[in-house]
C-alpha positions in Angstrom: 18.4 -14.9 29.1 15.2 -15.4 27.7 14.5 -13.0 24.8 12.1 -12.2 21.8 13.2 -9.3 19.9 11.0 -7.8 17.1 12.5 -5.9 14.2 11.3 -4.7 10.8 8.7 -2.0 11.7 8.6 1.4 10.0 6.6 3.8 8.1 4.8 2.5 5.0 2.4 4.0 2.6 -1.1 2.3 2.2 -0.6 -0.8 -0.2 2.9 -1.3 0.7 4.7 -4.1 2.3 6.8 -4.8 5.5 8.3 -8.0 6.9 8.5 -8.2 10.5 11.1 -10.7 12.3 11.2 -11.9 15.8 14.5 -13.4 17.1 14.4 -15.9 20.1 17.2 -16.7 22.3 17.7 -18.3 25.8 15.1 -21.2 25.4 14.2 -23.9 23.1 12.2 -21.9 20.5 11.2 -25.1 18.4 9.1 -26.5 21.1 6.9 -23.5 21.2 4.1 -22.4 18.7 4.4 -18.8 17.8 1.9 -15.9 17.4 1.8 -12.3 16.6 -0.5 -9.9 18.2 -0.7 -6.0 17.6 -2.0 -3.0 19.5 -3.2 -0.1 17.7 -3.0 3.5 19.2 -5.4 3.8 21.9 -6.7 0.3 21.5 -6.6 -3.1 23.1 -4.4 -6.1 21.9 -5.7 -7.9 18.8 -4.5 -11.2 17.8 -3.1 -11.3 14.2 -1.5 -14.8 13.4 -0.5 -18.0 14.8 1.7 -20.9 13.6 2.3 -24.4 15.2 5.7 -25.4 16.5 6.7 -27.3 13.4 5.2 -24.5 11.0 2.8 -27.0 9.3 -0.5 -25.1 10.5 -1.2 -21.4 10.2 -4.0 -19.2 11.2 -5.0 -15.7 10.6 -7.4 -13.1 11.9 -10.1 -12.2 9.4 -8.7 -8.6 9.1 -5.3 -9.9 7.8 -6.3 -13.1 6.1 -5.1 -12.9 2.5 -2.5 -10.1 3.2 -0.2 -11.4 5.9 1.9 -14.5 6.0 3.3 -16.0 9.0 6.4 -18.3 9.0 9.2 -19.6 11.1 12.6 -20.9 10.9 13.4 -23.3 14.0 17.0 -23.5 12.9 17.5 -19.8 13.1 15.1 -19.3 15.9 13.1 -16.6 14.0 9.4 -15.9 13.6 8.4 -13.9 10.7 5.4 -11.9 9.5 5.1 -10.8 5.9 2.6 -8.0 5.6 1.4 -6.8 2.1 -1.3 -4.6 0.9 -1.0 -2.8 4.2 -3.9 -0.5 5.4 -4.0 2.4 7.9 -5.8 0.1 10.3 -2.7 -2.1 10.4 -1.1 0.7 12.2 0.2 -0.4 15.9 2.8 -2.1 17.9 3.6 -5.7 16.8 4.4 -8.2 19.3 5.7 -11.7 19.1 5.2 -14.3 21.6 5.4 -18.0 22.0 3.0 -20.5 23.4 3.2 -23.8 25.0 1.4 -26.9 23.7 -1.6 -26.0 25.9 -1.9 -22.4 24.3 -0.4 -20.5 27.3 1.9 -17.5 26.3 5.3 -18.3 27.7 7.3 -15.4 26.5 6.8 -12.1 24.3 8.8 -9.4 22.9 8.9 -5.5 23.3 7.4 -4.8 20.1 8.1 -3.0 16.8 6.1 -0.1 15.6 4.3 -0.2 12.4 2.9 2.9 10.9 0.8 2.8 7.7 0.2 6.3 6.4 0.4 8.6 3.4 
């Protein structure tokens, strides 16, 4: 069964940190690029970060650049997102997804909730 399962979300204070992890199974994870998107309460989806399948290139939305770091471990079939200096506007459900070499989303997870509040 194809699965992407996010974990690591929770409640943190502004300025705090969280590390999200996405565990992939049921497909060849290393052949796909990885991405994180998020959805704030009552808002639409927002792209957060992207990493190429080999992990050599990383991209970030302007809103998180310098604060978030995306990484992957193809041997463990995981996609991570280290989030530092969190702001209330980072609050939302974070989803991991994988994309084909042509940029088409192939699989996505159920999401993990991140709440940044004092």
